[in-house]
C-alpha positions in Angstrom: 103.1 89.3 74.6 102.2 87.1 77.6 98.9 85.3 78.1 97.1 85.4 81.4 94.4 83.3 83.0 92.0 85.5 85.1 89.5 84.2 87.7 87.3 85.5 90.4 88.8 85.4 93.9 85.6 84.5 95.8 84.6 81.4 94.0 87.5 80.8 91.5 85.2 81.0 88.4 87.3 81.6 85.3 86.8 85.0 83.8 88.9 84.4 80.7 92.3 84.2 79.0 93.7 87.5 78.0 96.9 88.8 76.3 98.4 92.1 77.5 101.8 93.9 77.5 101.6 94.7 81.2 99.3 94.7 84.2 97.6 98.0 83.3 96.6 96.7 79.8 95.4 93.4 81.5 93.2 95.4 83.9 91.7 97.3 81.0 90.9 94.1 79.2 89.4 92.4 82.3 87.4 95.6 83.1 85.4 95.0 79.9 83.6 92.0 81.5 83.9 92.2 85.3 85.1 94.2 88.4 88.9 94.0 88.5 89.3 94.2 92.3 87.4 90.9 92.6 89.9 89.1 90.3 93.3 87.5 90.4 95.5 86.4 87.6 98.4 84.1 86.7 100.7 84.3 83.6 100.2 81.2 81.5 103.2 79.2 80.3 103.9 78.4 76.6 100.8 76.7 75.2 97.5 77.5 73.8 94.0 76.4 72.6 94.0 73.8 69.9 91.9 71.4 67.9 93.3 67.8 68.2 90.6 66.4 65.9 90.8 66.6 62.1 90.9 70.1 60.6 87.6 72.0 60.8 86.6 74.2 58.0 85.9 77.7 59.3 84.2 79.8 56.7 86.0 83.1 56.6 83.6 84.8 54.1 83.9 88.4 53.4 81.4 90.0 55.8 79.3 92.9 54.6 80.6 96.3 55.5 78.7 98.1 58.2 76.4 100.7 56.8 76.1 103.8 59.1 72.7 104.7 57.7 71.2 101.3 58.6 71.6 101.0 62.4 68.9 98.3 62.7 70.6 95.8 60.4 72.6 93.2 62.4 75.5 91.5 60.8 75.4 87.7 61.3 78.7 86.0 61.9 79.4 82.3 61.2 79.6 79.9 64.1 83.1 79.2 65.4 83.8 75.6 66.4 84.8 76.1 70.1 83.2 72.9 71.4 85.9 70.9 69.6 88.8 73.0 71.1 91.0 71.9 74.0 93.8 73.4 76.0 97.4 72.4 75.5 98.7 70.2 78.4 100.5 73.0 80.2 97.5 75.4 80.0 95.2 72.5 81.1 97.3 72.0 84.2 97.0 75.7 85.2 93.3 76.0 84.4 92.3 72.9 86.3 94.6 73.5 89.3 97.2 70.7 88.6 100.1 73.2 88.3 101.7 74.8 91.3 101.2 78.5 90.5 100.9 81.6 92.5 97.9 83.8 91.8 98.2 87.6 92.0 95.3 89.7 93.0 94.8 92.9 91.0 94.1 94.8 94.2 95.8 93.2 97.3 93.5 92.9 100.3 90.5 94.2 98.4 87.3 93.6 100.2 85.3 90.9 98.5 81.6 91.1 98.0 79.9 88.8 100.5 77.9 86.0 99.1 74.2 87.1 98.9 71.8 85.7 101.5 69.9 82.7 100.1 66.4 83.5 98.9 63.9 82.6 101.6 62.0 79.5 100.6 58.2 79.9 100.3 56.2 78.3 103.0 54.4 75.1 102.1 50.6 74.8 102.3 49.3 75.6 105.8 47.8 73.0 108.1 44.6 73.7 110.0 44.8 72.6 113.6 41.4 72.3 115.2 41.1 74.2 118.5 39.5 72.5 121.5 36.4 74.2 122.8 36.4 75.5 126.3 33.9 74.0 128.6 
């Protein structure tokens, strides 16, 4: 199953890395987090996400089963050590633009949302200008 890097077209912000059997499944996965017509994707080469530092113990404790009668109780998951992770060299090159790849928009020629107008800045304190009196 191939892995894909997906980003927004208008500002090239990374949406995520997804695996999917085909473009339709990829669209369904991306649709969970953003509008698909505003995105483009590229298939990633062999590689992955790895930890180059010494092994990190990830507690994989048995989590309590969800109780349908207790909807208010939240299950707490252990932290996963993502800050220590890095991309393999080939994925790094694609993510940071060092690889010569062709991005494919999900919807060719889709109109992109324009950048919002900047918020007007509040005016500073006023200055009183004395008026000259008429004679």
